[in-house]
PAROMI-873693 format. One record per atom (N, C-alpha, C, O): residue number from 1; residue in three letters; chain; atom name; x, y negated, z. Coordinates in steps of 0.2 Angstrom, whole numbers, plus 5000, padded with zeros to 4 digits. Each point is the difference from the previous one (the first is absolute). Example, Ala and Ser with C-alpha at 12.3 -4.5 7.8 and 13.67 -1.06 7.14 Angstrom:
<sites>
SITE|k|r|c|a|u|v|w
SITE|1|ALA|A|N|5066|5028|5039
SITE|1|ALA|A|CA|4996|4994|5000
SITE|1|ALA|A|C|5004|4994|5000
SITE|1|ALA|A|O|5005|5001|5003
SITE|2|SER|A|N|4993|4994|4993
SITE|2|SER|A|CA|5004|4994|5001
SITE|2|SER|A|C|4996|4995|5003
SITE|2|SER|A|O|5003|4994|5001
</sites>
This chain:
<sites>
SITE|k|r|c|a|u|v|w
SITE|1|MET|A|N|4947|5056|5013
SITE|1|MET|A|CA|5000|4993|4999
SITE|1|MET|A|C|5005|4998|4995
SITE|1|MET|A|O|5006|5003|4999
SITE|2|LYS|A|N|4993|4992|4996
SITE|2|LYS|A|CA|5005|4998|4995
SITE|2|LYS|A|C|5003|4994|5003
SITE|2|LYS|A|O|4997|4995|5002
SITE|3|VAL|A|N|5010|5006|4998
SITE|3|VAL|A|CA|5004|4994|5003
SITE|3|VAL|A|C|5005|4998|4995
SITE|3|VAL|A|O|5003|5003|4996
SITE|4|TYR|A|N|4998|4990|5004
SITE|4|TYR|A|CA|5005|4997|4996
SITE|4|TYR|A|C|5006|4998|5005
SITE|4|TYR|A|O|4998|4997|5005
SITE|5|LEU|A|N|5008|5004|4993
SITE|5|LEU|A|CA|5006|4998|5004
SITE|5|LEU|A|C|5003|4994|4997
SITE|5|LEU|A|O|5002|5001|4994
SITE|6|ALA|A|N|4999|4994|5009
SITE|6|ALA|A|CA|5003|4994|4998
SITE|6|ALA|A|C|5007|4999|5004
SITE|6|ALA|A|O|5000|5000|5006
SITE|7|ALA|A|N|5005|4998|4990
SITE|7|ALA|A|CA|5007|4999|5004
SITE|7|ALA|A|C|5004|4997|4995
SITE|7|ALA|A|O|4999|5000|4994
SITE|8|ARG|A|N|5007|4998|5008
SITE|8|ARG|A|CA|5005|4997|4995
SITE|8|ARG|A|C|5002|5006|4996
SITE|8|ARG|A|O|5000|5006|5002
SITE|9|TRP|A|N|5002|4993|4992
SITE|9|TRP|A|CA|5002|5005|4995
SITE|9|TRP|A|C|5006|5004|5003
SITE|9|TRP|A|O|4999|5006|4999
SITE|10|GLU|A|N|5005|4991|5004
SITE|10|GLU|A|CA|5006|5004|5003
SITE|10|GLU|A|C|4998|5005|5006
SITE|10|GLU|A|O|5004|5005|5001
SITE|11|GLN|A|N|4990|4994|5001
SITE|11|GLN|A|CA|4997|5005|5005
SITE|11|GLN|A|C|4996|5006|4997
SITE|11|GLN|A|O|4997|5004|5004
SITE|12|GLY|A|N|5004|4997|4990
SITE|12|GLY|A|CA|4997|5005|4996
SITE|12|GLY|A|C|5001|5007|5003
SITE|12|GLY|A|O|4995|5004|5001
SITE|13|PRO|A|N|5011|4998|5001
SITE|13|PRO|A|CA|5002|5006|5003
SITE|13|PRO|A|C|4996|5001|5006
SITE|13|PRO|A|O|4997|5006|5002
SITE|14|LEU|A|N|5003|4989|5003
SITE|14|LEU|A|CA|4996|5001|5006
SITE|14|LEU|A|C|4993|5001|4999
SITE|14|LEU|A|O|4996|5004|5003
SITE|15|MET|A|N|5001|4992|4992
SITE|15|MET|A|CA|4993|5000|4998
SITE|15|MET|A|C|4998|5007|4997
SITE|15|MET|A|O|4995|5003|5001
SITE|16|ARG|A|N|5010|5000|4996
SITE|16|ARG|A|CA|4999|5007|4997
SITE|16|ARG|A|C|4999|5005|5006
SITE|16|ARG|A|O|4996|5005|5000
SITE|17|GLN|A|N|5008|4994|5005
SITE|17|GLN|A|CA|4999|5004|5006
SITE|17|GLN|A|C|4994|4999|5004
SITE|17|GLN|A|O|4996|5005|5002
SITE|18|TRP|A|N|5001|4989|4998
SITE|18|TRP|A|CA|4994|4998|5003
SITE|18|TRP|A|C|4994|5003|4996
SITE|18|TRP|A|O|4995|5003|5002
SITE|19|ARG|A|N|5006|4997|4991
SITE|19|ARG|A|CA|4995|5003|4996
SITE|19|ARG|A|C|5000|5008|5001
SITE|19|ARG|A|O|4994|5002|5001
SITE|20|ALA|A|N|5011|5001|5000
SITE|20|ALA|A|CA|5000|5007|5001
SITE|20|ALA|A|C|4997|5002|5007
SITE|20|ALA|A|O|4996|5004|5001
SITE|21|ALA|A|N|5005|4991|5004
SITE|21|ALA|A|CA|4997|5001|5007
SITE|21|ALA|A|C|4992|4999|4999
SITE|21|ALA|A|O|4996|5004|5003
SITE|22|LEU|A|N|5002|4991|4993
SITE|22|LEU|A|CA|4993|4999|4999
SITE|22|LEU|A|C|4997|5006|4996
SITE|22|LEU|A|O|4994|5002|5002
SITE|23|GLU|A|N|5009|5000|4993
SITE|23|GLU|A|CA|4997|5006|4996
SITE|23|GLU|A|C|5000|5006|5004
SITE|23|GLU|A|O|4995|5004|5000
SITE|24|ILE|A|N|5009|4998|5005
SITE|24|ILE|A|CA|5000|5005|5004
SITE|24|ILE|A|C|4993|5000|5005
SITE|24|ILE|A|O|4998|5005|5001
SITE|25|ARG|A|N|5001|4989|5000
SITE|25|ARG|A|CA|4994|4998|5004
SITE|25|ARG|A|C|4993|5000|4996
SITE|25|ARG|A|O|4995|4999|5003
SITE|26|GLY|A|N|5006|5002|4991
SITE|26|GLY|A|CA|4994|5001|4995
SITE|26|GLY|A|C|4998|4993|4997
SITE|26|GLY|A|O|4995|5000|4997
SITE|27|HIS|A|N|5009|4995|5003
SITE|27|HIS|A|CA|4999|4994|4997
SITE|27|HIS|A|C|5003|5000|4993
SITE|27|HIS|A|O|5004|5004|4999
SITE|28|THR|A|N|4993|4991|4997
SITE|28|THR|A|CA|5003|4999|4993
SITE|28|THR|A|C|5003|4993|5000
SITE|28|THR|A|O|4997|4996|5002
SITE|29|VAL|A|N|5009|5004|4995
SITE|29|VAL|A|CA|5004|4994|5000
SITE|29|VAL|A|C|4999|4997|4992
SITE|29|VAL|A|O|5002|5004|4996
SITE|30|THR|A|N|4995|4990|5003
SITE|30|THR|A|CA|4999|4998|4994
SITE|30|THR|A|C|5006|4996|4997
SITE|30|THR|A|O|4999|4997|4994
SITE|31|ALA|A|N|5006|5002|5009
SITE|31|ALA|A|CA|5005|4995|4998
SITE|31|ALA|A|C|5005|5004|4995
SITE|31|ALA|A|O|5005|5003|5002
SITE|32|ARG|A|N|4994|4996|4992
SITE|32|ARG|A|CA|5004|5003|4994
SITE|32|ARG|A|C|5007|4996|5000
SITE|32|ARG|A|O|5004|5004|4997
SITE|33|TRP|A|N|4997|4991|5006
SITE|33|TRP|A|CA|5006|4996|5000
SITE|33|TRP|A|C|5005|5005|5003
SITE|33|TRP|A|O|5006|4999|4999
SITE|34|LEU|A|N|4992|5005|5005
SITE|34|LEU|A|CA|5005|5005|5004
SITE|34|LEU|A|C|5003|5005|4995
SITE|34|LEU|A|O|5006|5002|5002
SITE|35|ASP|A|N|4991|4999|4992
SITE|35|ASP|A|CA|5003|5004|4995
SITE|35|ASP|A|C|5003|4997|4994
SITE|35|ASP|A|O|5003|5003|4996
SITE|36|VAL|A|N|4997|4990|5004
SITE|36|VAL|A|CA|5003|4997|4995
SITE|36|VAL|A|C|5008|5000|5000
SITE|36|VAL|A|O|5003|4998|5005
SITE|37|GLN|A|N|5000|5004|4990
SITE|37|GLN|A|CA|5007|5001|4999
SITE|37|GLN|A|C|5003|4994|4997
SITE|37|GLN|A|O|5002|5000|4994
SITE|38|ALA|A|N|4997|4994|5009
SITE|38|ALA|A|CA|5002|4994|4997
SITE|38|ALA|A|C|5003|4995|5005
SITE|38|ALA|A|O|5000|5001|5006
SITE|39|SER|A|N|5003|4993|4991
SITE|39|SER|A|CA|5003|4996|5005
SITE|39|SER|A|C|4995|4995|5003
SITE|39|SER|A|O|5001|4997|5005
SITE|40|GLY|A|N|4993|5002|4992
SITE|40|GLY|A|CA|4995|4995|5002
SITE|40|GLY|A|C|5002|4993|4998
SITE|40|GLY|A|O|4997|4995|5003
SITE|41|LEU|A|N|5008|5004|4993
SITE|41|LEU|A|CA|5002|4993|4998
SITE|41|LEU|A|C|4999|4999|4993
SITE|41|LEU|A|O|5001|5004|4995
SITE|42|ARG|A|N|4995|4990|5004
SITE|42|ARG|A|CA|4998|4999|4993
SITE|42|ARG|A|C|5006|4999|4995
SITE|42|ARG|A|O|4999|5003|4994
SITE|43|ALA|A|N|5007|4995|5008
SITE|43|ALA|A|CA|5005|4999|4996
SITE|43|ALA|A|C|5003|5007|4997
SITE|43|ALA|A|O|5003|5000|4994
SITE|44|ILE|A|N|4996|5005|5010
SITE|44|ILE|A|CA|5002|5006|4998
SITE|44|ILE|A|C|4995|5004|4997
SITE|44|ILE|A|O|5001|5004|4994
SITE|45|GLU|A|N|4993|4996|5008
SITE|45|GLU|A|CA|4994|5004|4998
SITE|45|GLU|A|C|4996|4997|4994
SITE|45|GLU|A|O|4998|5004|4996
SITE|46|GLY|A|N|5002|4990|5004
SITE|46|GLY|A|CA|4996|4997|4994
SITE|46|GLY|A|C|4993|4998|5002
SITE|46|GLY|A|O|4997|5003|5005
SITE|47|ASP|A|N|5000|4992|4992
SITE|47|ASP|A|CA|4993|4998|5002
SITE|47|ASP|A|C|4995|5005|4999
SITE|47|ASP|A|O|4996|5001|5005
SITE|48|GLU|A|N|5004|5004|4990
SITE|48|GLU|A|CA|4995|5005|4999
SITE|48|GLU|A|C|5000|5005|5006
SITE|48|GLU|A|O|4994|5001|5003
SITE|49|ILE|A|N|5012|5001|4999
SITE|49|ILE|A|CA|5000|5005|5006
SITE|49|ILE|A|C|4998|4996|5006
SITE|49|ILE|A|O|4996|5003|5004
SITE|50|MET|A|N|5006|4991|4997
SITE|50|MET|A|CA|4998|4997|5006
SITE|50|MET|A|C|4992|4999|5001
SITE|50|MET|A|O|4997|5001|5005
SITE|51|ARG|A|N|5000|4997|4989
SITE|51|ARG|A|CA|4993|4999|4999
SITE|51|ARG|A|C|4996|5007|5002
SITE|51|ARG|A|O|4995|5000|5004
SITE|52|GLU|A|N|5008|5005|4993
SITE|52|GLU|A|CA|4997|5007|5001
SITE|52|GLU|A|C|5000|5002|5008
SITE|52|GLU|A|O|4995|5002|5002
SITE|53|ASN|A|N|5011|4996|5001
SITE|53|ASN|A|CA|5001|5002|5007
SITE|53|ASN|A|C|4995|4996|5004
SITE|53|ASN|A|O|4997|5002|5005
SITE|54|ALA|A|N|5002|4991|4993
SITE|54|ALA|A|CA|4996|4996|5004
SITE|54|ALA|A|C|4992|5003|5000
SITE|54|ALA|A|O|4997|5000|5005
SITE|55|LEU|A|N|5001|5002|4989
SITE|55|LEU|A|CA|4994|5002|4999
SITE|55|LEU|A|C|4999|5007|5004
SITE|55|LEU|A|O|4994|5001|5003
SITE|56|HIS|A|N|5011|5003|4997
SITE|56|HIS|A|CA|4999|5006|5004
SITE|56|HIS|A|C|5000|4999|5007
SITE|56|HIS|A|O|4996|5002|5004
SITE|57|ASP|A|N|5008|4993|4999
SITE|57|ASP|A|CA|4999|4998|5007
SITE|57|ASP|A|C|4994|4997|5001
SITE|57|ASP|A|O|4997|5002|5006
SITE|58|PHE|A|N|5000|4994|4990
SITE|58|PHE|A|CA|4993|4997|5001
SITE|58|PHE|A|C|4995|5006|5001
SITE|58|PHE|A|O|4996|5000|5004
SITE|59|GLN|A|N|5004|5004|4991
SITE|59|GLN|A|CA|4995|5006|5000
SITE|59|GLN|A|C|5001|5004|5006
SITE|59|GLN|A|O|4995|5002|5003
SITE|60|ASP|A|N|5011|5000|4999
SITE|60|ASP|A|CA|5001|5004|5006
SITE|60|ASP|A|C|4998|4997|5006
SITE|60|ASP|A|O|4997|5003|5004
SITE|61|ILE|A|N|5003|4990|4997
SITE|61|ILE|A|CA|4998|4997|5005
SITE|61|ILE|A|C|4992|5000|5000
SITE|61|ILE|A|O|4997|5001|5005
SITE|62|LYS|A|N|5000|4998|4989
SITE|62|LYS|A|CA|4993|5000|4999
SITE|62|LYS|A|C|4997|5007|5002
SITE|62|LYS|A|O|4995|5001|5003
SITE|63|ASP|A|N|5009|5004|4996
SITE|63|ASP|A|CA|4998|5007|5001
SITE|63|ASP|A|C|5001|5002|5008
SITE|63|ASP|A|O|4997|5005|5002
SITE|64|CYS|A|N|5007|4992|5002
SITE|64|CYS|A|CA|5001|5002|5006
SITE|64|CYS|A|C|4994|4998|5005
SITE|64|CYS|A|O|4996|4996|4999
SITE|65|ASP|A|N|5004|5008|5007
SITE|65|ASP|A|CA|4995|4998|5005
SITE|65|ASP|A|C|5004|4996|5006
SITE|65|ASP|A|O|4996|4996|5003
SITE|66|LEU|A|N|5010|5004|4997
SITE|66|LEU|A|CA|5004|4997|5005
SITE|66|LEU|A|C|5007|4998|4997
SITE|66|LEU|A|O|5003|5004|4997
SITE|67|MET|A|N|5000|4991|5005
SITE|67|MET|A|CA|5007|4998|4998
SITE|67|MET|A|C|5004|5000|5007
SITE|67|MET|A|O|4998|4998|5005
SITE|68|ILE|A|N|5008|5005|4994
SITE|68|ILE|A|CA|5005|5000|5005
SITE|68|ILE|A|C|5006|4996|4998
SITE|68|ILE|A|O|5003|5001|4994
SITE|69|VAL|A|N|4999|4993|5009
SITE|69|VAL|A|CA|5005|4996|4998
SITE|69|VAL|A|C|5006|5001|5005
SITE|69|VAL|A|O|4999|4999|5006
SITE|70|TYR|A|N|5007|5002|4991
SITE|70|TYR|A|CA|5006|5000|5005
SITE|70|TYR|A|C|5004|4994|5000
SITE|70|TYR|A|O|5002|4997|4994
SITE|71|SER|A|N|4998|5000|5012
SITE|71|SER|A|CA|5003|4993|5000
SITE|71|SER|A|C|5005|5000|5006
SITE|71|SER|A|O|4999|4997|5006
SITE|72|PRO|A|N|5007|5006|4993
SITE|72|PRO|A|CA|5005|5000|5006
SITE|72|PRO|A|C|5003|4994|5000
SITE|72|PRO|A|O|5001|4996|4995
SITE|73|ARG|A|N|5001|5002|5011
SITE|73|ARG|A|CA|5004|4994|5001
SITE|73|ARG|A|C|5006|4999|4996
SITE|73|ARG|A|O|5002|4995|4998
SITE|74|SER|A|N|5001|5011|5001
SITE|74|SER|A|CA|5007|5000|4996
SITE|74|SER|A|C|4998|4998|4992
SITE|74|SER|A|O|5005|4998|4997
SITE|75|GLY|A|N|4989|5002|5001
SITE|75|GLY|A|CA|4999|4998|4993
SITE|75|GLY|A|C|4998|4993|4999
SITE|75|GLY|A|O|4998|4998|4994
SITE|76|PHE|A|N|5001|4998|5011
SITE|76|PHE|A|CA|4997|4993|5000
SITE|76|PHE|A|C|5004|4996|4995
SITE|76|PHE|A|O|5007|5000|5000
SITE|77|GLY|A|N|4990|4997|4995
SITE|77|GLY|A|CA|5003|4995|4996
SITE|77|GLY|A|C|5004|5003|4994
SITE|77|GLY|A|O|5003|4997|4996
SITE|78|SER|A|N|4996|5010|5003
SITE|78|SER|A|CA|5003|5003|4995
SITE|78|SER|A|C|4995|5003|4995
SITE|78|SER|A|O|4994|5001|5002
SITE|79|GLY|A|N|5008|5001|4992
SITE|79|GLY|A|CA|4995|5003|4995
SITE|79|GLY|A|C|4997|4994|4996
SITE|79|GLY|A|O|5002|4994|5001
SITE|80|ARG|A|N|4993|5008|4995
SITE|80|ARG|A|CA|4997|4995|4996
SITE|80|ARG|A|C|4993|4999|5002
SITE|80|ARG|A|O|4996|4996|4997
SITE|81|GLY|A|N|5001|5007|5008
SITE|81|GLY|A|CA|4994|4999|5003
SITE|81|GLY|A|C|4994|5004|4997
SITE|81|GLY|A|O|4994|4998|5002
SITE|82|GLY|A|N|5007|5007|4994
SITE|82|GLY|A|CA|4995|5004|4997
SITE|82|GLY|A|C|4995|5003|5006
SITE|82|GLY|A|O|4994|5000|4999
SITE|83|ARG|A|N|5009|5002|5006
SITE|83|ARG|A|CA|4996|5002|5006
SITE|83|ARG|A|C|4995|4995|5003
SITE|83|ARG|A|O|4994|5002|5002
SITE|84|HIS|A|N|5008|4992|4997
SITE|84|HIS|A|CA|4995|4995|5003
SITE|84|HIS|A|C|4995|4999|4995
SITE|84|HIS|A|O|4994|4999|5002
SITE|85|ALA|A|N|5007|5001|4992
SITE|85|ALA|A|CA|4995|4999|4994
SITE|85|ALA|A|C|4995|5006|5001
SITE|85|ALA|A|O|4994|4999|4999
SITE|86|GLU|A|N|5009|5007|5002
SITE|86|GLU|A|CA|4996|5006|5001
SITE|86|GLU|A|C|4995|5000|5006
SITE|86|GLU|A|O|4994|5002|4999
SITE|87|LEU|A|N|5009|4995|5006
SITE|87|LEU|A|CA|4996|4999|5006
SITE|87|LEU|A|C|4994|4995|4999
SITE|87|LEU|A|O|4994|5002|5002
SITE|88|GLY|A|N|5007|4993|4994
SITE|88|GLY|A|CA|4995|4995|4998
SITE|88|GLY|A|C|4995|5003|4996
SITE|88|GLY|A|O|4994|4999|5001
SITE|89|ILE|A|N|5008|5005|4994
SITE|89|ILE|A|CA|4995|5004|4996
SITE|89|ILE|A|C|4995|5004|5004
SITE|89|ILE|A|O|4994|5000|4999
SITE|90|ALA|A|N|5009|5004|5006
SITE|90|ALA|A|CA|4997|5004|5004
SITE|90|ALA|A|C|4995|4997|5004
SITE|90|ALA|A|O|4994|5001|5001
SITE|91|LEU|A|N|5008|4993|5002
SITE|91|LEU|A|CA|4995|4996|5004
SITE|91|LEU|A|C|4995|4997|4996
SITE|91|LEU|A|O|4994|5000|5002
SITE|92|GLY|A|N|5007|4998|4992
SITE|92|GLY|A|CA|4995|4997|4995
SITE|92|GLY|A|C|4995|5005|4998
SITE|92|GLY|A|O|4994|4999|4999
SITE|93|MET|A|N|5008|5008|5001
SITE|93|MET|A|CA|4995|5005|4999
SITE|93|MET|A|C|4997|5003|5006
SITE|93|MET|A|O|4996|5005|4999
SITE|94|GLY|A|N|5005|4992|5007
SITE|94|GLY|A|CA|4997|5002|5006
SITE|94|GLY|A|C|5003|5007|5003
SITE|94|GLY|A|O|4996|5003|5004
SITE|95|LYS|A|N|5010|4998|4994
SITE|95|LYS|A|CA|5003|5006|5002
SITE|95|LYS|A|C|5003|4999|5007
SITE|95|LYS|A|O|5003|4995|5001
SITE|96|PRO|A|N|4997|5010|5004
SITE|96|PRO|A|CA|5003|4999|5006
SITE|96|PRO|A|C|5008|5001|4999
SITE|96|PRO|A|O|5002|5004|4996
SITE|97|VAL|A|N|5002|4993|5008
SITE|97|VAL|A|CA|5007|5000|4999
SITE|97|VAL|A|C|5003|5001|5007
SITE|97|VAL|A|O|4998|4997|5005
SITE|98|VAL|A|N|5007|5008|4995
SITE|98|VAL|A|CA|5004|5001|5006
SITE|98|VAL|A|C|5007|4998|4999
SITE|98|VAL|A|O|5003|5002|4995
SITE|99|LEU|A|N|4999|4993|5009
SITE|99|LEU|A|CA|5007|4997|4999
SITE|99|LEU|A|C|5005|5004|5005
SITE|99|LEU|A|O|4999|4999|5006
SITE|100|VAL|A|N|5006|5004|4991
SITE|100|VAL|A|CA|5005|5004|5005
SITE|100|VAL|A|C|5006|4995|5000
SITE|100|VAL|A|O|5003|4999|4995
SITE|101|GLY|A|N|4998|4999|5011
SITE|101|GLY|A|CA|5006|4996|5001
SITE|101|GLY|A|C|4998|4994|5004
SITE|101|GLY|A|O|4998|5000|5005
SITE|102|GLU|A|N|5004|4994|4991
SITE|102|GLU|A|CA|4998|4993|5003
SITE|102|GLU|A|C|4997|4996|4995
SITE|102|GLU|A|O|5001|5001|4994
SITE|103|HIS|A|N|4996|4994|5009
SITE|103|HIS|A|CA|4997|4994|4996
SITE|103|HIS|A|C|5006|4997|4996
SITE|103|HIS|A|O|5005|4998|5003
SITE|104|GLU|A|N|4994|5001|4990
SITE|104|GLU|A|CA|5005|4997|4996
SITE|104|GLU|A|C|4996|4994|4996
SITE|104|GLU|A|O|5004|4995|4998
SITE|105|ASN|A|N|4990|5006|5000
SITE|105|ASN|A|CA|4997|4996|4995
SITE|105|ASN|A|C|4993|4998|5003
SITE|105|ASN|A|O|4998|5003|5004
SITE|106|ILE|A|N|5000|4991|4994
SITE|106|ILE|A|CA|4994|4997|5004
SITE|106|ILE|A|C|4994|5005|5000
SITE|106|ILE|A|O|4996|5000|5004
SITE|107|PHE|A|N|5003|5003|4990
SITE|107|PHE|A|CA|4995|5005|5000
SITE|107|PHE|A|C|5000|5006|5004
SITE|107|PHE|A|O|4996|5004|5001
SITE|108|HIS|A|N|5010|4997|5002
SITE|108|HIS|A|CA|5001|5006|5005
SITE|108|HIS|A|C|4996|4998|5006
SITE|108|HIS|A|O|4999|5005|5004
SITE|109|TRP|A|N|4999|4989|4997
SITE|109|TRP|A|CA|4995|4998|5006
SITE|109|TRP|A|C|4993|5001|4998
SITE|109|TRP|A|O|4996|4998|5005
SITE|110|HIS|A|N|5002|5004|4989
SITE|110|HIS|A|CA|4993|5000|4998
SITE|110|HIS|A|C|4997|5005|5005
SITE|110|HIS|A|O|5003|5005|5002
SITE|111|PRO|A|N|4990|4994|5000
SITE|111|PRO|A|CA|4997|5005|5004
SITE|111|PRO|A|C|4999|5007|4997
SITE|111|PRO|A|O|4999|5004|5004
SITE|112|ALA|A|N|5001|4997|4990
SITE|112|ALA|A|CA|5000|5006|4997
SITE|112|ALA|A|C|5007|5004|5000
SITE|112|ALA|A|O|5000|5006|4998
SITE|113|VAL|A|N|5005|4991|5005
SITE|113|VAL|A|CA|5006|5003|5000
SITE|113|VAL|A|C|5002|5003|5007
SITE|113|VAL|A|O|4999|4996|5005
SITE|114|ALA|A|N|5002|5010|4996
SITE|114|ALA|A|CA|5001|5003|5007
SITE|114|ALA|A|C|5008|5001|5000
SITE|114|ALA|A|O|5003|5003|4996
SITE|115|LEU|A|N|5000|4994|5009
SITE|115|LEU|A|CA|5007|5000|5001
SITE|115|LEU|A|C|5002|5006|5005
SITE|115|LEU|A|O|4997|5001|5005
SITE|116|VAL|A|N|5007|5003|4993
SITE|116|VAL|A|CA|5003|5006|5004
SITE|116|VAL|A|C|5007|5000|5000
SITE|116|VAL|A|O|5003|4997|4995
SITE|117|ALA|A|N|5000|5006|5009
SITE|117|ALA|A|CA|5008|5000|5001
SITE|117|ALA|A|C|5003|5005|4995
SITE|117|ALA|A|O|5006|4998|4998
SITE|118|ASP|A|N|4991|5008|5001
SITE|118|ASP|A|CA|5004|5005|4996
SITE|118|ASP|A|C|4995|5004|4996
SITE|118|ASP|A|O|4993|4999|5001
SITE|119|PHE|A|N|5009|5005|4995
SITE|119|PHE|A|CA|4996|5005|4995
SITE|119|PHE|A|C|4996|5004|5005
SITE|119|PHE|A|O|4994|5001|4998
SITE|120|ASP|A|N|5008|5002|5007
SITE|120|ASP|A|CA|4996|5004|5004
SITE|120|ASP|A|C|4994|4997|5003
SITE|120|ASP|A|O|4994|5002|5001
SITE|121|ALA|A|N|5007|4991|5001
SITE|121|ALA|A|CA|4994|4996|5002
SITE|121|ALA|A|C|4995|4999|4995
SITE|121|ALA|A|O|4994|5000|5001
SITE|122|ALA|A|N|5009|4999|4993
SITE|122|ALA|A|CA|4995|4999|4994
SITE|122|ALA|A|C|4996|5006|4999
SITE|122|ALA|A|O|4994|5000|4999
SITE|123|MET|A|N|5009|5006|5002
SITE|123|MET|A|CA|4997|5007|4999
SITE|123|MET|A|C|4994|5000|5005
SITE|123|MET|A|O|4995|5003|4999
SITE|124|ALA|A|N|5007|4995|5007
SITE|124|ALA|A|CA|4995|5001|5006
SITE|124|ALA|A|C|4994|4996|4998
SITE|124|ALA|A|O|4994|5001|5003
SITE|125|LEU|A|N|5006|4993|4994
SITE|125|LEU|A|CA|4995|4996|4999
SITE|125|LEU|A|C|4994|5003|4996
SITE|125|LEU|A|O|4994|4999|5001
SITE|126|PHE|A|N|5008|5006|4994
SITE|126|PHE|A|CA|4995|5003|4996
SITE|126|PHE|A|C|5000|5007|5000
SITE|126|PHE|A|O|4999|5004|4995
SITE|127|ALA|A|N|5004|4999|5010
SITE|127|ALA|A|CA|5000|5008|5001
SITE|127|ALA|A|C|4993|5003|5000
SITE|127|ALA|A|O|4996|4997|5002
SITE|128|GLY|A|N|5004|5008|4994
SITE|128|GLY|A|CA|4994|5004|4999
SITE|128|GLY|A|C|4995|4997|4995
SITE|128|GLY|A|O|4994|5002|5000
SITE|129|GLN|A|N|5008|4993|4996
SITE|129|GLN|A|CA|4996|4997|4995
SITE|129|GLN|A|C|5001|5003|4993
SITE|129|GLN|A|O|4998|4997|4995
SITE|130|ALA|A|N|5006|5008|5004
SITE|130|ALA|A|CA|5002|5003|4994
SITE|130|ALA|A|C|4994|5003|4997
SITE|130|ALA|A|O|5000|5003|4994
</sites>
């Protein structure tokens, strides 16, 4: 199964651990943002780099079968909200979404979003579908 991981930029190290766990189970992670060595800030990166990264993220979401969004209580109100836009894109494309953590955004209550407490519970939802 192809999985897109969405989270705050600062959670990249944890998402790389999740990617490794998914790959061990035979899944492919389509989230290229995990390998970007940049700040993610327009003022530093410039418009062209930001545009390129946005297009990569959009394509990676298009290519996935499932999105996992990490929404821990500790992150509420922080960041720039890219993970919320990514979730909206996935819903608009009819992709199933697993939300790990807690509801944070209105679209986290959408019927296509399954809420689970942690990464292990997310894995249990689609075990054996690789």
